[in-house]
N, CA, C and O atoms as a GROMACS GRO file, in nm:
protein
  324
    1MET      N    1   0.082  -0.119   0.000
    1MET     CA    2   0.000   0.000   0.000
    1MET      C    3   0.087   0.126   0.000
    1MET      O    4   0.060   0.221  -0.074
    2ILE      N    5   0.189   0.127   0.082
    2ILE     CA    6   0.275   0.245   0.088
    2ILE      C    7   0.346   0.267  -0.045
    2ILE      O    8   0.378   0.380  -0.081
    3GLN      N    9   0.372   0.158  -0.119
    3GLN     CA   10   0.436   0.170  -0.249
    3GLN      C   11   0.346   0.246  -0.346
    3GLN      O   12   0.394   0.324  -0.427
    4LYS      N   13   0.215   0.223  -0.337
    4LYS     CA   14   0.122   0.294  -0.424
    4LYS      C   15   0.112   0.440  -0.385
    4LYS      O   16   0.099   0.527  -0.471
    5ILE      N   17   0.119   0.468  -0.256
    5ILE     CA   18   0.108   0.606  -0.208
    5ILE      C   19   0.231   0.688  -0.245
    5ILE      O   20   0.221   0.798  -0.298
    6LEU      N   21   0.349   0.632  -0.217
    6LEU     CA   22   0.472   0.706  -0.242
    6LEU      C   23   0.512   0.708  -0.388
    6LEU      O   24   0.577   0.801  -0.435
    7GLY      N   25   0.472   0.604  -0.460
    7GLY     CA   26   0.502   0.600  -0.602
    7GLY      C   27   0.645   0.560  -0.633
    7GLY      O   28   0.725   0.539  -0.542
    8PRO      N   29   0.675   0.549  -0.759
    8PRO     CA   30   0.808   0.502  -0.801
    8PRO      C   31   0.922   0.598  -0.768
    8PRO      O   32   1.038   0.557  -0.763
    9SER      N   33   0.891   0.725  -0.744
    9SER     CA   34   0.998   0.820  -0.716
    9SER      C   35   1.065   0.793  -0.581
    9SER      O   36   1.180   0.831  -0.560
   10PHE      N   37   0.993   0.727  -0.490
   10PHE     CA   38   1.049   0.695  -0.360
   10PHE      C   39   1.088   0.547  -0.347
   10PHE      O   40   1.119   0.501  -0.237
   11ALA      N   41   1.087   0.474  -0.457
   11ALA     CA   42   1.116   0.330  -0.455
   11ALA      C   43   1.250   0.296  -0.390
   11ALA      O   44   1.256   0.199  -0.314
   12PRO      N   45   1.359   0.371  -0.414
   12PRO     CA   46   1.486   0.336  -0.350
   12PRO      C   47   1.483   0.347  -0.198
   12PRO      O   48   1.563   0.283  -0.130
   13MET      N   49   1.393   0.425  -0.145
   13MET     CA   50   1.384   0.443   0.000
   13MET      C   51   1.305   0.332   0.069
   13MET      O   52   1.322   0.310   0.189
   14LEU      N   53   1.220   0.263  -0.004
   14LEU     CA   54   1.131   0.166   0.058
   14LEU      C   55   1.205   0.048   0.121
   14LEU      O   56   1.167   0.004   0.230
   15GLY      N   57   1.308  -0.003   0.056
   15GLY     CA   58   1.385  -0.115   0.112
   15GLY      C   59   1.448  -0.080   0.246
   15GLY      O   60   1.427  -0.152   0.343
   16PRO      N   61   1.524   0.029   0.253
   16PRO     CA   62   1.584   0.066   0.382
   16PRO      C   63   1.479   0.098   0.489
   16PRO      O   64   1.499   0.066   0.607
   17LEU      N   65   1.368   0.161   0.450
   17LEU     CA   66   1.263   0.190   0.549
   17LEU      C   67   1.201   0.062   0.603
   17LEU      O   68   1.175   0.051   0.723
   18LEU      N   69   1.176  -0.033   0.514
   18LEU     CA   70   1.119  -0.160   0.556
   18LEU      C   71   1.216  -0.234   0.648
   18LEU      O   72   1.175  -0.290   0.749
   19HIS      N   73   1.344  -0.235   0.612
   19HIS     CA   74   1.445  -0.301   0.695
   19HIS      C   75   1.453  -0.236   0.833
   19HIS      O   76   1.458  -0.304   0.935
   20GLU      N   77   1.453  -0.105   0.835
   20GLU     CA   78   1.460  -0.031   0.962
   20GLU      C   79   1.340  -0.064   1.051
   20GLU      O   80   1.354  -0.086   1.171
   21ARG      N   81   1.223  -0.069   0.992
   21ARG     CA   82   1.101  -0.101   1.067
   21ARG      C   83   1.105  -0.245   1.118
   21ARG      O   84   1.069  -0.270   1.233
   22ASN      N   85   1.148  -0.338   1.035
   22ASN     CA   86   1.159  -0.478   1.079
   22ASN      C   87   1.255  -0.490   1.196
   22ASN      O   88   1.227  -0.560   1.293
   23TRP      N   89   1.368  -0.420   1.187
   23TRP     CA   90   1.468  -0.425   1.293
   23TRP      C   91   1.412  -0.369   1.423
   23TRP      O   92   1.433  -0.426   1.530
   24ASN      N   93   1.340  -0.258   1.414
   24ASN     CA   94   1.280  -0.199   1.534
   24ASN      C   95   1.174  -0.289   1.595
   24ASN      O   96   1.167  -0.302   1.718
   25ILE      N   97   1.092  -0.352   1.514
   25ILE     CA   98   0.991  -0.444   1.565
   25ILE      C   99   1.058  -0.561   1.635
   25ILE      O  100   1.019  -0.598   1.746
   26ALA      N  101   1.160  -0.621   1.572
   26ALA     CA  102   1.230  -0.735   1.632
   26ALA      C  103   1.298  -0.696   1.762
   26ALA      O  104   1.296  -0.773   1.858
   27ARG      N  105   1.356  -0.579   1.766
   27ARG     CA  106   1.422  -0.532   1.889
   27ARG      C  107   1.320  -0.515   2.001
   27ARG      O  108   1.348  -0.550   2.116
   28THR      N  109   1.204  -0.462   1.969
   28THR     CA  110   1.098  -0.444   2.069
   28THR      C  111   1.047  -0.578   2.119
   28THR      O  112   1.022  -0.595   2.239
   29VAL      N  113   1.030  -0.673   2.029
   29VAL     CA  114   0.986  -0.808   2.068
   29VAL      C  115   1.088  -0.872   2.160
   29VAL      O  116   1.053  -0.931   2.262
   30HIS      N  117   1.215  -0.860   2.124
   30HIS     CA  118   1.321  -0.919   2.206
   30HIS      C  119   1.323  -0.854   2.344
   30HIS      O  120   1.337  -0.924   2.445
   31ARG      N  121   1.310  -0.724   2.350
   31ARG     CA  122   1.307  -0.653   2.478
   31ARG      C  123   1.188  -0.696   2.564
   31ARG      O  124   1.201  -0.714   2.685
   32ALA      N  125   1.072  -0.711   2.500
   32ALA     CA  126   0.952  -0.754   2.573
   32ALA      C  127   0.971  -0.894   2.631
   32ALA      O  128   0.927  -0.920   2.743
   33ALA      N  129   1.036  -0.982   2.557
   33ALA     CA  130   1.060  -1.118   2.605
   33ALA      C  131   1.158  -1.116   2.722
   33ALA      O  132   1.144  -1.196   2.815
   34ASP      N  133   1.256  -1.027   2.720
   34ASP     CA  134   1.354  -1.019   2.827
   34ASP      C  135   1.296  -0.961   2.956
   34ASP      O  136   1.338  -0.999   3.065
   35HIS      N  137   1.200  -0.870   2.944
   35HIS     CA  138   1.146  -0.804   3.063
   35HIS      C  139   1.035  -0.882   3.132
   35HIS      O  140   1.006  -0.857   3.249
   36GLY      N  141   0.976  -0.975   3.064
   36GLY     CA  142   0.865  -1.050   3.123
   36GLY      C  143   0.914  -1.174   3.198
   36GLY      O  144   1.032  -1.208   3.194
   37ASN      N  145   0.821  -1.239   3.266
   37ASN     CA  146   0.853  -1.363   3.337
   37ASN      C  147   0.846  -1.484   3.245
   37ASN      O  148   0.876  -1.595   3.286
   38THR      N  149   0.808  -1.462   3.121
   38THR     CA  150   0.795  -1.572   3.026
   38THR      C  151   0.871  -1.540   2.899
   38THR      O  152   0.899  -1.423   2.870
   39ARG      N  153   0.905  -1.640   2.824
   39ARG     CA  154   0.974  -1.619   2.697
   39ARG      C  155   0.875  -1.616   2.581
   39ARG      O  156   0.916  -1.610   2.465
   40LYS      N  157   0.745  -1.621   2.612
   40LYS     CA  158   0.643  -1.620   2.507
   40LYS      C  159   0.589  -1.478   2.490
   40LYS      O  160   0.546  -1.415   2.587
   41VAL      N  161   0.591  -1.431   2.370
   41VAL     CA  162   0.540  -1.298   2.338
   41VAL      C  163   0.455  -1.311   2.212
   41VAL      O  164   0.497  -1.374   2.115
   42VAL      N  165   0.337  -1.253   2.214
   42VAL     CA  166   0.248  -1.253   2.098
   42VAL      C  167   0.266  -1.121   2.025
   42VAL      O  168   0.257  -1.014   2.085
   43VAL      N  169   0.291  -1.130   1.895
   43VAL     CA  170   0.316  -1.011   1.814
   43VAL      C  171   0.225  -1.015   1.693
   43VAL      O  172   0.212  -1.119   1.627
   44VAL      N  173   0.163  -0.903   1.664
   44VAL     CA  174   0.079  -0.892   1.544
   44VAL      C  175   0.146  -0.789   1.453
   44VAL      O  176   0.158  -0.671   1.488
   45VAL      N  177   0.188  -0.835   1.336
   45VAL     CA  178   0.251  -0.746   1.238
   45VAL      C  179   0.188  -0.771   1.102
   45VAL      O  180   0.123  -0.873   1.079
   46GLY      N  181   0.208  -0.678   1.014
   46GLY     CA  182   0.157  -0.692   0.878
   46GLY      C  183   0.231  -0.802   0.803
   46GLY      O  184   0.346  -0.835   0.834
   47LYS      N  185   0.165  -0.857   0.704
   47LYS     CA  186   0.218  -0.968   0.625
   47LYS      C  187   0.355  -0.936   0.564
   47LYS      O  188   0.442  -1.023   0.558
   48GLY      N  189   0.375  -0.815   0.522
   48GLY     CA  190   0.501  -0.777   0.459
   48GLY      C  191   0.619  -0.772   0.554
   48GLY      O  192   0.734  -0.780   0.511
   49HIS      N  193   0.592  -0.760   0.685
   49HIS     CA  194   0.700  -0.752   0.783
   49HIS      C  195   0.740  -0.888   0.840
   49HIS      O  196   0.849  -0.900   0.897
   50VAL      N  197   0.658  -0.990   0.825
   50VAL     CA  198   0.683  -1.119   0.889
   50VAL      C  199   0.820  -1.177   0.852
   50VAL      O  200   0.896  -1.210   0.943
   51PRO      N  201   0.855  -1.192   0.724
   51PRO     CA  202   0.986  -1.252   0.693
   51PRO      C  203   1.103  -1.172   0.751
   51PRO      O  204   1.198  -1.230   0.803
   52GLY      N  205   1.096  -1.041   0.741
   52GLY     CA  206   1.205  -0.957   0.792
   52GLY      C  207   1.218  -0.962   0.943
   52GLY      O  208   1.330  -0.968   0.995
   53VAL      N  209   1.106  -0.960   1.013
   53VAL     CA  210   1.110  -0.965   1.160
   53VAL      C  211   1.162  -1.101   1.206
   53VAL      O  212   1.243  -1.108   1.298
   54VAL      N  213   1.116  -1.207   1.144
   54VAL     CA  214   1.164  -1.341   1.180
   54VAL      C  215   1.315  -1.350   1.156
   54VAL      O  216   1.388  -1.403   1.240
   55TYR      N  217   1.361  -1.299   1.043
   55TYR     CA  218   1.505  -1.301   1.014
   55TYR      C  219   1.582  -1.223   1.120
   55TYR      O  220   1.685  -1.269   1.169
   56CYS      N  221   1.532  -1.106   1.156
   56CYS     CA  222   1.599  -1.023   1.257
   56CYS      C  223   1.605  -1.093   1.392
   56CYS      O  224   1.704  -1.082   1.464
   57LEU      N  225   1.500  -1.164   1.427
   57LEU     CA  226   1.498  -1.235   1.555
   57LEU      C  227   1.591  -1.356   1.554
   57LEU      O  228   1.650  -1.389   1.657
   58MET      N  229   1.604  -1.422   1.441
   58MET     CA  230   1.687  -1.542   1.433
   58MET      C  231   1.835  -1.512   1.408
   58MET      O  232   1.921  -1.595   1.438
   59HIS      N  233   1.865  -1.394   1.353
   59HIS     CA  234   2.004  -1.356   1.322
   59HIS      C  235   2.034  -1.215   1.375
   59HIS      O  236   2.066  -1.126   1.297
   60PRO      N  237   2.023  -1.194   1.505
   60PRO     CA  238   2.039  -1.057   1.557
   60PRO      C  239   2.176  -0.996   1.531
   60PRO      O  240   2.186  -0.876   1.507
   61TRP      N  241   2.283  -1.076   1.536
   61TRP     CA  242   2.416  -1.020   1.515
   61TRP      C  243   2.432  -0.970   1.372
   61TRP      O  244   2.484  -0.861   1.350
   62ARG      N  245   2.390  -1.049   1.274
   62ARG     CA  246   2.399  -1.008   1.133
   62ARG      C  247   2.318  -0.882   1.108
   62ARG      O  248   2.362  -0.792   1.035
   63VAL      N  249   2.201  -0.877   1.167
   63VAL     CA  250   2.112  -0.763   1.144
   63VAL      C  251   2.174  -0.637   1.203
   63VAL      O  252   2.170  -0.531   1.140
   64ARG      N  253   2.230  -0.646   1.321
   64ARG     CA  254   2.292  -0.528   1.382
   64ARG      C  255   2.408  -0.478   1.297
   64ARG      O  256   2.425  -0.358   1.279
   65MET      N  257   2.489  -0.571   1.246
   65MET     CA  258   2.602  -0.531   1.163
   65MET      C  259   2.554  -0.468   1.032
   65MET      O  260   2.610  -0.368   0.988
   66ARG      N  261   2.451  -0.525   0.970
   66ARG     CA  262   2.395  -0.467   0.847
   66ARG      C  263   2.339  -0.329   0.875
   66ARG      O  264   2.356  -0.237   0.796
   67HIS      N  265   2.270  -0.316   0.988
   67HIS     CA  266   2.212  -0.188   1.026
   67HIS      C  267   2.322  -0.084   1.047
   67HIS      O  268   2.311   0.029   1.001
   68TRP      N  269   2.427  -0.125   1.117
   68TRP     CA  270   2.538  -0.034   1.142
   68TRP      C  271   2.603   0.008   1.011
   68TRP      O  272   2.633   0.126   0.991
   69ALA      N  273   2.625  -0.088   0.921
   69ALA     CA  274   2.686  -0.057   0.791
   69ALA      C  275   2.598   0.037   0.710
   69ALA      O  276   2.648   0.128   0.644
   70TRP      N  277   2.467   0.015   0.716
   70TRP     CA  278   2.374   0.102   0.644
   70TRP      C  279   2.380   0.244   0.700
   70TRP      O  280   2.381   0.341   0.625
   71LYS      N  281   2.384   0.256   0.834
   71LYS     CA  282   2.392   0.388   0.896
   71LYS      C  283   2.522   0.459   0.856
   71LYS      O  284   2.521   0.579   0.829
   72GLN      N  285   2.633   0.385   0.851
   72GLN     CA  286   2.760   0.442   0.810
   72GLN      C  287   2.753   0.492   0.666
   72GLN      O  288   2.804   0.599   0.634
   73GLN      N  289   2.691   0.415   0.579
   73GLN     CA  290   2.676   0.453   0.439
   73GLN      C  291   2.592   0.580   0.427
   73GLN      O  292   2.625   0.669   0.349
   74GLN      N  293   2.486   0.587   0.504
   74GLN     CA  294   2.400   0.706   0.500
   74GLN      C  295   2.478   0.830   0.546
   74GLN      O  296   2.465   0.937   0.488
   75GLN      N  297   2.559   0.813   0.650
   75GLN     CA  298   2.638   0.926   0.702
   75GLN      C  299   2.740   0.972   0.599
   75GLN      O  300   2.762   1.092   0.582
   76GLN      N  301   2.803   0.877   0.530
   76GLN     CA  302   2.902   0.913   0.428
   76GLN      C  303   2.836   0.988   0.312
   76GLN      O  304   2.894   1.081   0.258
   77GLN      N  305   2.716   0.948   0.276
   77GLN     CA  306   2.644   1.016   0.168
   77GLN      C  307   2.609   1.159   0.210
   77GLN      O  308   2.617   1.252   0.130
   78LYS      N  309   2.571   1.176   0.336
   78LYS     CA  310   2.540   1.312   0.386
   78LYS      C  311   2.666   1.398   0.386
   78LYS      O  312   2.661   1.516   0.350
   79ASP      N  313   2.778   1.340   0.426
   79ASP     CA  314   2.903   1.413   0.432
   79ASP      C  315   2.950   1.458   0.294
   79ASP      O  316   3.014   1.562   0.280
   80GLN      N  317   2.920   1.380   0.191
   80GLN     CA  318   2.961   1.414   0.054
   80GLN      C  319   2.879   1.527  -0.005
   80GLN      O  320   2.923   1.594  -0.099
   81MET      N  321   2.762   1.549   0.049
   81MET     CA  322   2.675   1.654  -0.007
   81MET      C  323   2.716   1.791   0.038
   81MET      O  324   2.654   1.890   0.000
   0.00000   0.00000   0.00000
C-alpha cells in the first residue's frame, strides 16, 4: 500500500525503510521477552513484515552489523553533499 502512495519516485527508500522497521519491531519483541517472566510474546505485524522480523529475531548479530553498515553509508552520503 505504501508503495502505491509514495510511487516510483520513492522506490529506492522503501527497502531501507522496511528493513529499519523490521529491525525496530524485532528489537521491541526481544526486549519484551527479556522483561517478562515468560519467553512467550504474541506479536501482530503486517504480512510484509513477517519474513524480515523473523530473520531479525533469528540472526540478531547479522542484522545489527547490516544496520550499522547502512547507517555508516548514510552518514558518508550526507558528508559528501
